[in-house]
N, C-alpha and C positions, 0 to 999 in steps of 0.2 A: 222314513218319516211316517208315523201312524196317521191314519185318516183323522181329520178334524170332525168331531161330532157336534150335532146341534142340540142334543139332549144328553144329560140333564142340564138345567140352567144353573143349579146351585148344588153344592155338596156340603154336608155337615162332616167336617174332617176330624172331629174329636172334641174333647179328650174322653178317654175311656172312664166310665163310672161318673159322668157329669150330667146325667139326665138326657143324653142324646136320644135314647129310645123313646122317652116321653115326648121330647120335642118332635121327633119324627112322626109319632102318632098324632100329635096335635096339629101338625102341618097337614097331614093326610086328611084330617077332618074338615079342612077349609075348602069351600067351593073354589074351583079354578086351580086347585093344586093336585098334582099326581106324584105320589111318593113310591119309590121302588119296593117291590117284594122280591127277595128278602130285604129287610131294612139295611143290612150290612153286606153288600155284594163283595166288598174287599177286593174289587177288580184290579185296581191300580197298585195294590200293595202285595198281594199274595201271588207268588209265581204260578202255582197250579191254576188259579182263577184267571190270571192274565193270559195263560196259555189257551184258554177257551176262545179268545179272540174278540174283536170289537163287535162282530155281529151278535155274539151272545150277550154282550153288555147292552148294546142298543135294543135288544129284544126285551129288556126289562121295562122299557118305556113305550113299547109298540101299542099298548092299549090306552095310552094317555089321549084324552081329547086334544084336538088340533091346537087349541090356544092355551092349553094348560101350562102352568109353571111346574116344571118337573124337578125333582130332587132325590137324592139318596143320602145315606148317613153311614159312613164307615170309619170307625175309630182307629182301625189299623193304619189309616193314612198318616196319623201322627204318633207312630210308635217307633221312633228312632232309638237305638240303631237296629231294631229288629227288622224293620221293613224299609230299606234305604232307597227304594226306587219309586215310591208312590208319587212324590211331587213332580219328578221329571216326566213320568208317564202321564199323569193327569194333565199337566200343563201342555204336553204335546197334543193330547186329544181334545181337551176342553180349555183352550187358552182364555176364553171369555167367561168361564164359570165364576160365579160368586161363591165364596167360602165362608162357612160359619165355624168358629172355634170356641167351644164352651169350656170354661175353666172353673175350678172349684178349689176351696182350701186344699193345698197340695197334700197335707197329711191326711185329711179326711178322705180325699180321693184314694190315697195309697191304702188306707184301711179297707175301703170298699173293694179295691182291686185285690187285696189279700183274701178277703172273704170269697170273692169270685173264684180265685185260683184254688182255694180250699175246697169249695163245693165241686170243682172239676177234678179234685184229687191231684192237682199239679203241685200243690204245696201241702206239706204235713208238719213242717216246723212251726213252733210258736212264732208269733209275729216279730218279737224282738230279735230272734235269730234270723228269720226270713229276710228282714231288711238288709242284713249284712251279706247275704249270699244270693239274693235275687235282685240284681241291679235294675231290672226293668220296673220294679215297684217304685223306685226313685226316679228313674229316667222319664217315665211317662208323666211324672209330675213336674218335670223341668219345662215349663210352658214356653219360656223364651227360647230355649234350645229347639224345641219342637216347631215353633213358629218361624224361626229365622229363615229356613230354606223356602218356606211358602211366601214370605214377604219378599225375598230376593227374586222369586220367579213371577209373582203376581202383583206385587206392590200392595200397599195398605188399603187402597181404595176398593179392592175386591175381597178384602177379608174383614169380617165383622167379629170383634171380640165380644164374647158374651160370658157373663158370670152366673154360675149355678145359683149363688146366693141371692142375686138380684132377681133371677127368674122365679125362684120359690117365694121370695119376699113380696114381689109385685108382678105376678105373671102377666096380667093384662097389658101393662105398660111395656114390659120387655118383649112380649110376644108380638105386640104391634110394631115395635122397633125392628124385630127380625123380619117380619112380613114385609115391611116397607123396603128393607134392604134387598130382599130377593124378588120383589115385584109382585107380591100376592095382590090380586085385585080386591076391591071392596073393603069392608070393615072386618078385620080378623077378630075372632072370638076364641079365647082360651076356654076350653070345656072344663069347668071346675069339677064336674061329676066324674070325669074320666079317671080311672085308676092309674097311678104312676106305673110305668113299665120297667121290667128288669131290675127290681129293687133287690139289692144284695142280701138283705136280711131275710127275704122270702125265698131265696134259692135253696134247693135241697141238695145235699151232698150226692154226687154222682155215684150210681151203682149200676154197672152195665147190665147185669142179669135182671135186677129189679126193673130197670127202665125198659128193657126189651119186653118183659112180661106185661108191664102196665101200658105199653103202647099198642097192645093188641086191641083192635076196635071193639070186639064183642065184650072183652073184659072191661073196657072203659065204660060201656053202656051199663053192664051189670053192676059195676062198682057204684056208679052214680045213682042207679035205681034202688039198689038194695041196702047200701051203707049210708046212714045219715051223714050229712055234711060235717056235723060236729065231731063225729068219730073219725072221718077222713082227715080233718084238720089236726086232730090229736095225733094220728099216726104220722102225718107229714112232719109235725114238729119234732119228731124223733130223728129226722134226717136233716134237720137244719142246725146251724151253729146256735147253741143255746144262748150265748151272750156275745155281743159285739166285742171283739178283742180290744184290750186296752194296752197301749204302749206304756212302758215304764218311763219315768221322768228322764232317766239316762238316755233311753232310746229317742225320746222326743228332742232332747238337746242335740243329740248326734244328727238326727234328721234335719233340724234347723241349720246346723252347720253345712250340711250337704245342699240344702235347698235355698237358703237365703241369698247366696250370690246370684242364682238364676232369677229369683224374685226381684232382686234389685235391678237386674237388666230389664225384666218385664215392666217394672215400675217406670223406668226411663222411657220405655216405648209408649206408656200410657199417661205419663205425667203424674204418677202417684208414688207413694212411698210404701213399698211392700216388704213385709217380713212374715215368717210363719206365725209369730206371736200376735201380729196385728193385721192379719190378712182380712178377716171379715169386716173390721172397722174400715179399712182402706177401700174395700169394695162397695160398702153400703153408704158411706158418708157422703160422696158426691150426690148432689141433687139429680144430676143426669148421669146416664151411663158413660163410663170412660170411653174416650175415643183416642185414636192414634195421635201422638205428638210428632213433631218434626224430627229432631236429632236422634232420639232413642229408637225410632222406627226406621231409621235409615233413609229418611226423605231428603 
């Protein structure tokens, strides 16, 4: 039985490409909060990281002030079936942790996920073809499927459902709700001036040789000193995806067939009616943020 840890107090468990990096950064800006570096330790999900041991994981929080509320954010924790052991490991070590799961229009999330993999050179196929042969693009948008093991282990009282669309539409209200849930002291403040983190459209396509050269400290300094920012940005744009990929109408219909059954289950958990076609309306229409209901959430 792994040792039970006292920190972190909460974990942002996903989902990928749902503004978890921005949320992590905003939480780190709050007095009385300590967030891990790196943002995504992926300790409980990735076998090579898990092999580093609990002392390594605990060390991520050793510089936190004594009474700080500590957290980390690892989207690998809700990437079934890729990482099947995250929930059991995390529950064994942090049985009292509070969990935040951020969701987004499942097709929008999938498109951002595709762009991420394209920049990493993991995907080269056009998006209509990629969705047929890369099941993780769809699986990571099956929110009910990803949530069920966590609900079974932790119960709904320790899991906060958050929607990307509500967070971007009314960040102050949603952020205050998140902070209350995890026990952040004082009055939380969403920093409107902070730039969103890890935006897919700003990612540059990976190039191992170029990236190694540009990472040399002296060259970084010279580049910033000698080359105007406008010229640097123009060069960077050549390494980015020129246009956000568009799914064909046929592909969208097929994706709805794959995702709507899971959205229906998610809707039962939250007392809402979800489909791919009416997702945003379902998320934003309630005056207050959706909370777990009884039967659908397994209560």
